[in-house]
DRENDO-1510 file (C-alpha; in Angstrom, 1 decimal, always signed):
<recs>
REC; n; res; u; v; w
REC; 1; MET; -58.0; -20.4; -131.2 .
REC; 2; LYS; -55.3; -18.1; -132.3 .
REC; 3; ASN; -57.7; -15.3; -132.9 .
REC; 4; LYS; -59.0; -15.7; -129.5 .
REC; 5; LYS; -55.5; -15.6; -128.0 .
REC; 6; ARG; -54.7; -12.5; -130.0 .
REC; 7; ILE; -57.9; -10.7; -128.8 .
REC; 8; VAL; -57.2; -11.6; -125.2 .
REC; 9; LEU; -53.5; -10.4; -125.4 .
REC; 10; MET; -54.7; -7.3; -127.1 .
REC; 11; VAL; -57.3; -6.7; -124.1 .
REC; 12; LEU; -54.5; -7.3; -121.5 .
REC; 13; ILE; -52.2; -4.9; -123.3 .
REC; 14; VAL; -54.9; -2.2; -123.5 .
REC; 15; MET; -55.7; -2.9; -119.7 .
REC; 16; ALA; -52.0; -2.7; -118.8 .
REC; 17; ILE; -51.6; +0.7; -120.6 .
REC; 18; ALA; -54.8; +2.1; -118.9 .
REC; 19; ALA; -53.6; +1.0; -115.5 .
REC; 20; ALA; -50.2; +2.5; -116.2 .
REC; 21; PHE; -51.9; +5.8; -117.2 .
REC; 22; ILE; -54.2; +5.7; -114.0 .
REC; 23; LEU; -51.3; +5.0; -111.7 .
REC; 24; TRP; -49.1; +7.8; -113.3 .
REC; 25; ASP; -52.2; +10.3; -112.9 .
REC; 26; ILE; -52.5; +9.3; -109.1 .
REC; 27; VAL; -48.8; +9.7; -108.6 .
REC; 28; SER; -48.3; +12.8; -110.4 .
REC; 29; GLN; -51.5; +14.4; -108.9 .
REC; 30; LYS; -50.0; +13.4; -105.3 .
REC; 31; ASP; -46.7; +15.0; -106.4 .
REC; 32; ASN; -48.3; +18.1; -107.5 .
REC; 33; ILE; -50.4; +18.4; -104.2 .
REC; 34; ASP; -47.3; +17.7; -102.1 .
REC; 35; ALA; -45.4; +20.4; -104.2 .
REC; 36; PHE; -47.8; +23.1; -103.6 .
REC; 37; SER; -49.7; +22.3; -100.5 .
REC; 38; ALA; -46.8; +23.0; -98.2 .
REC; 39; ALA; -46.6; +26.6; -99.8 .
REC; 40; THR; -50.3; +27.5; -99.9 .
REC; 41; PRO; -52.3; +25.1; -97.9 .
REC; 42; SER; -55.2; +27.4; -97.2 .
REC; 43; ALA; -55.9; +27.8; -100.8 .
REC; 44; LEU; -56.8; +24.1; -101.5 .
REC; 45; GLU; -60.4; +23.5; -102.8 .
REC; 46; GLU; -63.1; +23.0; -100.1 .
REC; 47; LYS; -65.6; +20.7; -101.4 .
REC; 48; VAL; -69.4; +21.5; -101.0 .
REC; 49; PRO; -70.7; +19.4; -98.1 .
REC; 50; ASP; -74.0; +17.3; -98.3 .
REC; 51; GLY; -77.4; +18.7; -97.0 .
REC; 52; LEU; -77.3; +22.2; -98.5 .
REC; 53; SER; -80.7; +23.5; -99.5 .
REC; 54; LEU; -81.8; +27.0; -101.0 .
REC; 55; ALA; -85.2; +28.1; -102.5 .
REC; 56; ILE; -85.7; +31.1; -104.5 .
REC; 57; ASP; -89.3; +32.4; -104.7 .
REC; 58; GLY; -91.4; +35.7; -104.9 .
REC; 59; ASN; -91.4; +37.7; -108.2 .
REC; 60; VAL; -89.9; +34.9; -110.3 .
REC; 61; LYS; -91.5; +32.8; -113.1 .
REC; 62; GLN; -91.0; +29.7; -111.0 .
REC; 63; THR; -89.8; +28.6; -107.6 .
REC; 64; TYR; -86.1; +27.4; -107.8 .
REC; 65; HIS; -84.6; +24.9; -105.6 .
REC; 66; PHE; -80.7; +24.4; -105.1 .
REC; 67; SER; -79.2; +21.5; -103.4 .
REC; 68; SER; -75.6; +20.6; -102.6 .
REC; 69; ARG; -75.4; +18.9; -105.9 .
REC; 70; SER; -76.6; +22.2; -107.7 .
REC; 71; PHE; -73.9; +24.1; -105.8 .
REC; 72; ARG; -71.1; +21.8; -106.9 .
REC; 73; LEU; -71.7; +22.7; -110.4 .
REC; 74; LEU; -71.3; +26.3; -109.8 .
REC; 75; ALA; -68.1; +28.4; -109.8 .
REC; 76; LYS; -66.7; +29.0; -106.3 .
REC; 77; THR; -65.0; +31.9; -104.7 .
REC; 78; ARG; -62.5; +32.1; -101.7 .
REC; 79; ILE; -62.5; +35.4; -99.7 .
REC; 80; ARG; -60.4; +36.5; -96.7 .
REC; 81; THR; -62.4; +39.1; -94.9 .
REC; 82; PRO; -62.3; +40.6; -91.2 .
REC; 83; GLU; -65.7; +40.6; -89.2 .
REC; 84; VAL; -66.6; +43.5; -86.9 .
REC; 85; THR; -70.0; +43.6; -85.2 .
REC; 86; PRO; -72.4; +46.6; -85.6 .
REC; 87; GLU; -71.3; +47.6; -82.2 .
REC; 88; GLY; -67.8; +47.6; -83.2 .
REC; 89; GLU; -66.5; +44.5; -81.4 .
REC; 90; ILE; -63.8; +42.7; -83.6 .
REC; 91; MET; -64.8; +39.0; -84.1 .
REC; 92; GLY; -61.7; +37.9; -86.1 .
REC; 93; THR; -60.6; +37.1; -89.5 .
REC; 94; TYR; -61.6; +34.4; -91.6 .
REC; 95; ILE; -61.2; +32.5; -95.0 .
REC; 96; TYR; -64.5; +31.7; -96.6 .
REC; 97; THR; -65.3; +29.5; -99.5 .
REC; 98; GLY; -68.7; +29.9; -101.1 .
REC; 99; ILE; -70.9; +30.7; -104.1 .
REC; 100; PRO; -71.3; +34.4; -105.0 .
REC; 101; VAL; -74.9; +35.2; -105.0 .
REC; 102; LEU; -74.6; +36.6; -108.6 .
REC; 103; TYR; -73.9; +33.2; -110.0 .
REC; 104; ILE; -77.3; +31.9; -108.5 .
REC; 105; LEU; -79.3; +34.9; -109.6 .
REC; 106; GLU; -78.0; +34.7; -113.2 .
REC; 107; GLY; -80.1; +31.7; -113.6 .
REC; 108; VAL; -83.2; +32.9; -112.0 .
REC; 109; VAL; -85.8; +34.7; -114.3 .
REC; 110; PRO; -87.7; +37.5; -112.5 .
REC; 111; LYS; -91.4; +37.8; -113.3 .
REC; 112; LYS; -93.0; +40.9; -114.7 .
REC; 113; LYS; -96.5; +41.8; -115.9 .
REC; 114; GLU; -97.3; +41.6; -119.6 .
REC; 115; THR; -98.0; +45.4; -119.4 .
REC; 116; ASP; -94.7; +46.3; -117.9 .
REC; 117; ALA; -92.7; +48.5; -120.1 .
REC; 118; PHE; -89.4; +47.5; -118.6 .
REC; 119; ASP; -87.6; +44.4; -117.2 .
REC; 120; ARG; -88.3; +44.6; -113.5 .
REC; 121; PRO; -85.1; +43.3; -111.7 .
REC; 122; MET; -83.4; +46.8; -111.2 .
REC; 123; ASP; -86.3; +47.9; -109.1 .
REC; 124; MET; -86.7; +44.8; -107.1 .
REC; 125; ALA; -85.3; +44.0; -103.5 .
REC; 126; VAL; -84.0; +40.4; -102.5 .
REC; 127; VAL; -84.8; +39.2; -99.0 .
REC; 128; PHE; -82.6; +36.4; -97.6 .
REC; 129; THR; -84.2; +34.3; -94.9 .
REC; 130; SER; -82.4; +32.0; -92.3 .
REC; 131; ALA; -83.9; +28.7; -91.1 .
REC; 132; GLN; -84.6; +30.5; -87.9 .
REC; 133; GLY; -86.6; +33.2; -89.6 .
REC; 134; GLN; -84.1; +36.1; -89.5 .
REC; 135; THR; -83.8; +38.3; -92.7 .
REC; 136; ALA; -81.3; +40.5; -94.5 .
REC; 137; HIS; -82.5; +42.7; -97.4 .
REC; 138; PHE; -80.5; +43.9; -100.6 .
REC; 139; SER; -81.4; +45.6; -103.6 .
REC; 140; TYR; -81.4; +43.3; -106.8 .
REC; 141; GLY; -78.7; +45.6; -108.6 .
REC; 142; GLU; -76.2; +45.6; -105.8 .
REC; 143; LEU; -76.3; +41.8; -105.9 .
REC; 144; THR; -76.0; +41.6; -109.8 .
REC; 145; THR; -74.6; +44.7; -111.4 .
REC; 146; ALA; -72.0; +45.7; -108.9 .
REC; 147; ASN; -68.3; +45.1; -109.5 .
REC; 148; ASP; -67.8; +41.4; -108.2 .
REC; 149; SER; -64.2; +41.8; -106.8 .
REC; 150; LEU; -65.8; +41.2; -103.4 .
REC; 151; PRO; -69.0; +39.6; -104.1 .
REC; 152; ILE; -71.8; +39.1; -101.6 .
REC; 153; THR; -71.4; +35.4; -101.1 .
REC; 154; LEU; -73.3; +32.4; -99.7 .
REC; 155; ALA; -70.3; +30.6; -98.0 .
REC; 156; TYR; -70.5; +27.0; -97.1 .
REC; 157; PHE; -66.9; +26.6; -95.6 .
REC; 158; ARG; -65.0; +28.7; -93.1 .
REC; 159; LYS; -61.6; +28.6; -91.3 .
REC; 160; PRO; -59.9; +31.1; -89.0 .
REC; 161; LEU; -57.3; +33.1; -90.6 .
REC; 162; LEU; -54.2; +32.7; -88.4 .
REC; 163; PRO; -51.0; +34.6; -88.2 .
REC; 164; SER; -47.7; +33.1; -89.4 .
REC; 165; LYS; -46.0; +33.3; -85.9 .
REC; 166; GLU; -47.3; +31.1; -83.0 .
REC; 167; PRO; -50.6; +30.5; -84.7 .
REC; 168; GLU; -51.4; +27.8; -82.0 .
REC; 169; LYS; -51.4; +30.7; -79.3 .
REC; 170; TYR; -53.6; +33.0; -81.4 .
REC; 171; THR; -56.8; +33.9; -79.6 .
REC; 172; ARG; -58.3; +36.9; -81.6 .
REC; 173; ASN; -60.7; +34.6; -83.8 .
REC; 174; LYS; -64.0; +34.2; -81.8 .
REC; 175; TYR; -65.4; +31.6; -84.3 .
REC; 176; LYS; -63.6; +28.5; -84.0 .
REC; 177; GLU; -65.8; +25.8; -85.8 .
REC; 178; ASN; -66.7; +25.6; -89.4 .
REC; 179; ILE; -70.1; +26.9; -90.5 .
REC; 180; LYS; -73.1; +24.8; -90.8 .
REC; 181; GLY; -75.4; +25.4; -93.9 .
REC; 182; LEU; -75.0; +28.6; -95.9 .
REC; 183; ARG; -73.7; +31.8; -94.3 .
REC; 184; LEU; -74.4; +35.1; -96.1 .
REC; 185; ILE; -71.2; +37.3; -96.1 .
REC; 186; CYS; -70.7; +40.8; -97.4 .
REC; 187; PRO; -67.0; +41.4; -97.7 .
REC; 188; ARG; -67.3; +45.1; -99.0 .
REC; 189; GLU; -69.2; +46.2; -95.8 .
REC; 190; PRO; -67.6; +47.6; -92.7 .
REC; 191; ASP; -69.5; +45.2; -90.2 .
REC; 192; THR; -71.6; +42.3; -90.1 .
REC; 193; SER; -75.1; +44.0; -90.0 .
REC; 194; ARG; -76.2; +42.0; -93.2 .
REC; 195; TYR; -74.4; +38.8; -92.5 .
REC; 196; LEU; -76.8; +35.9; -91.9 .
REC; 197; ASP; -76.2; +32.2; -90.8 .
REC; 198; ASN; -78.1; +29.1; -92.3 .
REC; 199; VAL; -79.6; +30.9; -95.1 .
REC; 200; VAL; -82.5; +28.7; -96.8 .
REC; 201; ARG; -84.4; +31.2; -99.0 .
REC; 202; LEU; -84.1; +34.1; -101.3 .
REC; 203; THR; -87.2; +36.2; -102.2 .
REC; 204; LEU; -87.4; +38.6; -104.9 .
REC; 205; THR; -90.0; +41.3; -104.0 .
REC; 206; MET; -91.2; +44.8; -104.9 .
REC; 207; LEU; -91.1; +47.6; -102.4 .
REC; 208; PRO; -94.2; +49.7; -101.6 .
REC; 209; THR; -94.3; +52.7; -103.8 .
REC; 210; PRO; -96.8; +55.6; -104.1 .
REC; 211; ASP; -97.5; +55.0; -107.7 .
REC; 212; HIS; -100.0; +57.8; -108.0 .
REC; 213; LEU; -97.1; +60.3; -107.3 .
REC; 214; LEU; -94.8; +58.9; -109.8 .
REC; 215; PRO; -94.3; +58.9; -113.6 .
REC; 216; PRO; -96.0; +55.8; -115.4 .
REC; 217; LEU; -93.8; +53.4; -117.1 .
REC; 218; ARG; -93.5; +54.4; -120.8 .
REC; 219; LYS; -90.8; +52.5; -122.6 .
REC; 220; LYS; -89.0; +54.6; -125.4 .
REC; 221; LYS; -90.7; +58.0; -124.3 .
REC; 222; LYS; -88.6; +60.9; -125.2 .
REC; 223; CYS; -88.6; +63.2; -122.1 .
REC; 224; THR; -86.5; +65.5; -119.9 .
REC; 225; SER; -86.2; +66.1; -116.2 .
REC; 226; LEU; -85.9; +69.8; -115.0 .
REC; 227; SER; -86.1; +69.0; -111.3 .
REC; 228; ILE; -86.2; +66.2; -108.8 .
REC; 229; THR; -89.2; +65.7; -106.4 .
REC; 230; CYS; -88.3; +64.0; -103.1 .
REC; 231; VAL; -91.0; +61.5; -101.8 .
REC; 232; GLU; -91.6; +59.8; -98.4 .
REC; 233; GLU; -94.7; +58.4; -96.9 .
REC; 234; GLY; -97.0; +60.4; -99.3 .
REC; 235; LYS; -95.3; +63.5; -98.7 .
REC; 236; THR; -93.3; +65.6; -101.4 .
REC; 237; TRP; -90.8; +68.4; -101.4 .
REC; 238; PRO; -88.2; +69.8; -104.0 .
REC; 239; ASP; -84.8; +68.9; -104.1 .
REC; 240; SER; -82.0; +71.0; -102.5 .
REC; 241; TYR; -78.2; +71.3; -103.4 .
REC; 242; GLU; -76.7; +73.8; -100.9 .
REC; 243; ASN; -73.4; +72.8; -99.8 .
REC; 244; ILE; -73.4; +69.4; -101.4 .
REC; 245; PRO; -69.9; +68.6; -102.8 .
REC; 246; VAL; -69.4; +68.3; -106.4 .
REC; 247; ILE; -67.1; +65.2; -107.3 .
REC; 248; GLU; -65.4; +64.3; -110.6 .
REC; 249; ILE; -64.6; +60.8; -111.5 .
REC; 250; SER; -62.3; +59.8; -114.4 .
REC; 251; ASN; -61.7; +56.6; -116.2 .
REC; 252; TRP; -65.3; +55.4; -116.1 .
REC; 253; PHE; -65.7; +52.3; -118.1 .
REC; 254; ARG; -69.3; +52.4; -119.0 .
REC; 255; ILE; -70.9; +49.0; -120.1 .
REC; 256; GLY; -74.6; +48.0; -120.3 .
REC; 257; HIS; -75.8; +44.4; -119.6 .
REC; 258; GLY; -78.1; +44.6; -122.7 .
REC; 259; ARG; -75.9; +46.3; -125.4 .
REC; 260; GLY; -72.4; +46.2; -124.2 .
REC; 261; ILE; -69.7; +49.0; -124.2 .
REC; 262; LYS; -70.7; +52.6; -124.3 .
REC; 263; GLY; -68.5; +54.8; -126.4 .
REC; 264; ASP; -64.9; +54.2; -127.7 .
REC; 265; HIS; -63.1; +55.9; -124.6 .
REC; 266; LEU; -63.3; +55.9; -120.8 .
REC; 267; SER; -65.4; +58.7; -119.6 .
REC; 268; THR; -65.1; +61.5; -117.1 .
REC; 269; ALA; -68.2; +62.2; -115.0 .
REC; 270; SER; -68.9; +64.9; -112.6 .
REC; 271; GLY; -72.0; +65.6; -110.3 .
REC; 272; TYR; -73.3; +65.9; -106.7 .
REC; 273; HIS; -72.0; +63.4; -104.2 .
REC; 274; LEU; -75.1; +61.1; -103.9 .
REC; 275; PRO; -74.8; +60.0; -100.2 .
REC; 276; SER; -74.5; +63.8; -99.2 .
REC; 277; PHE; -77.5; +64.6; -101.4 .
REC; 278; LEU; -79.6; +62.1; -99.8 .
REC; 279; LYS; -78.5; +63.0; -96.2 .
REC; 280; GLN; -79.6; +66.5; -96.8 .
REC; 281; ASN; -82.9; +66.0; -98.7 .
REC; 282; PHE; -84.1; +63.2; -96.5 .
REC; 283; PRO; -83.3; +64.2; -93.0 .
REC; 284; GLY; -82.9; +61.1; -90.6 .
REC; 285; CYS; -82.4; +58.6; -93.4 .
REC; 286; SER; -80.2; +55.7; -92.4 .
REC; 287; PRO; -78.3; +52.7; -94.0 .
REC; 288; ASP; -81.4; +50.5; -93.4 .
REC; 289; ASP; -83.5; +52.5; -95.7 .
REC; 290; PHE; -84.1; +51.8; -99.3 .
REC; 291; PHE; -84.2; +54.5; -102.0 .
REC; 292; ILE; -86.0; +54.1; -105.4 .
REC; 293; PHE; -84.8; +56.5; -108.3 .
REC; 294; VAL; -87.4; +57.2; -110.8 .
REC; 295; ALA; -86.9; +58.7; -114.4 .
REC; 296; CYS; -89.3; +60.6; -116.4 .
REC; 297; ASP; -90.2; +57.5; -118.4 .
REC; 298; GLY; -91.0; +55.7; -115.5 .
REC; 299; TYR; -87.8; +53.6; -115.3 .
REC; 300; ARG; -86.9; +52.7; -111.6 .
REC; 301; SER; -83.7; +51.7; -109.9 .
REC; 302; THR; -83.7; +50.6; -106.2 .
REC; 303; PHE; -80.5; +51.0; -104.0 .
REC; 304; SER; -80.1; +49.9; -100.4 .
REC; 305; GLY; -79.0; +52.5; -97.9 .
REC; 306; ARG; -76.3; +50.3; -96.6 .
REC; 307; GLU; -74.8; +50.0; -100.0 .
REC; 308; ILE; -74.9; +53.9; -100.4 .
REC; 309; PHE; -73.8; +55.0; -97.1 .
REC; 310; CYS; -71.5; +52.2; -95.9 .
REC; 311; THR; -69.4; +51.3; -98.8 .
REC; 312; ASP; -66.6; +52.5; -100.9 .
REC; 313; THR; -68.7; +51.6; -104.0 .
REC; 314; GLY; -71.7; +53.9; -102.7 .
REC; 315; ASN; -69.3; +56.6; -101.7 .
REC; 316; SER; -68.4; +56.9; -105.4 .
REC; 317; PHE; -72.1; +57.2; -106.8 .
REC; 318; LEU; -73.1; +60.7; -108.2 .
REC; 319; LEU; -76.0; +62.6; -109.2 .
REC; 320; LEU; -74.6; +63.2; -112.5 .
REC; 321; THR; -74.6; +66.8; -114.0 .
REC; 322; SER; -72.1; +66.0; -117.0 .
REC; 323; ILE; -70.5; +63.2; -118.8 .
REC; 324; ASP; -67.3; +64.1; -120.9 .
REC; 325; GLY; -68.1; +67.8; -120.4 .
REC; 326; GLU; -71.9; +67.5; -121.8 .
REC; 327; PRO; -75.1; +67.2; -119.6 .
REC; 328; PRO; -76.5; +63.9; -119.5 .
REC; 329; LYS; -79.4; +63.0; -121.7 .
REC; 330; GLY; -82.6; +63.9; -120.2 .
REC; 331; GLY; -81.4; +65.8; -117.2 .
REC; 332; LYS; -79.8; +64.6; -113.9 .
REC; 333; THR; -78.8; +60.9; -113.8 .
REC; 334; ILE; -77.8; +58.4; -111.2 .
REC; 335; GLY; -74.1; +57.6; -111.9 .
REC; 336; THR; -73.2; +54.1; -110.5 .
REC; 337; THR; -69.5; +54.8; -111.5 .
REC; 338; ALA; -68.3; +51.7; -109.3 .
REC; 339; ASP; -70.6; +49.2; -110.8 .
REC; 340; PHE; -69.7; +46.8; -113.5 .
REC; 341; PHE; -72.8; +47.4; -115.4 .
REC; 342; ILE; -74.5; +50.8; -115.8 .
REC; 343; ASP; -78.0; +49.5; -115.8 .
REC; 344; ARG; -79.0; +51.3; -112.6 .
REC; 345; CYS; -78.1; +54.7; -114.1 .
REC; 346; ALA; -81.6; +55.8; -114.4 .
REC; 347; TRP; -81.6; +58.9; -116.9 .
REC; 348; GLY; -83.7; +62.1; -116.5 .
REC; 349; LEU; -84.6; +61.8; -112.8 .
REC; 350; THR; -87.9; +63.1; -111.7 .
REC; 351; HIS; -88.6; +61.5; -108.3 .
REC; 352; ILE; -86.5; +59.8; -105.5 .
REC; 353; VAL; -88.6; +57.8; -103.0 .
REC; 354; ARG; -87.4; +56.9; -99.6 .
REC; 355; ILE; -88.6; +53.6; -98.1 .
REC; 356; ALA; -87.8; +53.9; -94.4 .
REC; 357; SER; -86.8; +50.9; -92.4 .
REC; 358; ASN; -89.4; +49.5; -90.0 .
</recs>
């Protein structure tokens, strides 16, 4: 009997201690929330709602399905961004919470043929599709290798960003309600051309290319490019550099996705301003186009025109003529100096293909 009483007493003591800890945790958490919520109310976590659904298909090893439960496991981001329509109408300023598309694609395995000499993602495009059938198009690289300080994001929460003085009287925000589903936002871009509501699908796809005009894929082929051929709709013509500005960019931190940091110091790069080069060599090109840069060994990198022509990132891209005072290996090279990874820097360019928007 005495042993039973001791066991019961010990159980009661343990339960009392556990209850005390739980109560302390609840009280302290409440105190902490009260302490900072008055100072920074807009930065509190916004939980992923139920009912979200996203499929990823196309050139992938399997079709992927994400639900609200999946999104709750992923890291979130909170972004303040203005919104301006393509026509220039100011729609307001908003705070979004969501999942950077990079975090989703990191777990997706692109599909390639067994005969392919290179991994294929850098020459793929990604199509976002809404429940209503509307689409937005991106290059795989701008979603995954770009600096992610302002990431392209699938947001699940939106609230108007209000001024500190008389917020109740403020009328400049057109959107009053929270979003339903997933809203694609592109904070680096000057307007909402590629914003998309109620996204339900991502599709990895290959853009149509005139392969008979391009170098075949040959991994580890040692080659050099002496000139660049411009290609569009089966027509070809030589590159031109007349009046294209030469830009120098210093403090370039070069790191590759596969093998890490390049060199032991920050680099200085110089070359032709890429947006200017494309506008001169492809008259009539637009932000809605895509460009595929092809190296002498067949390696391909795809860029969206909107990224190149409409963002600060694209404005820093170069057609490299030197790195640290030396010509780049293999000839002219794409210099993605604002990217986090340099995997889109196709070496020894021989062809640039324009895929015009429909």
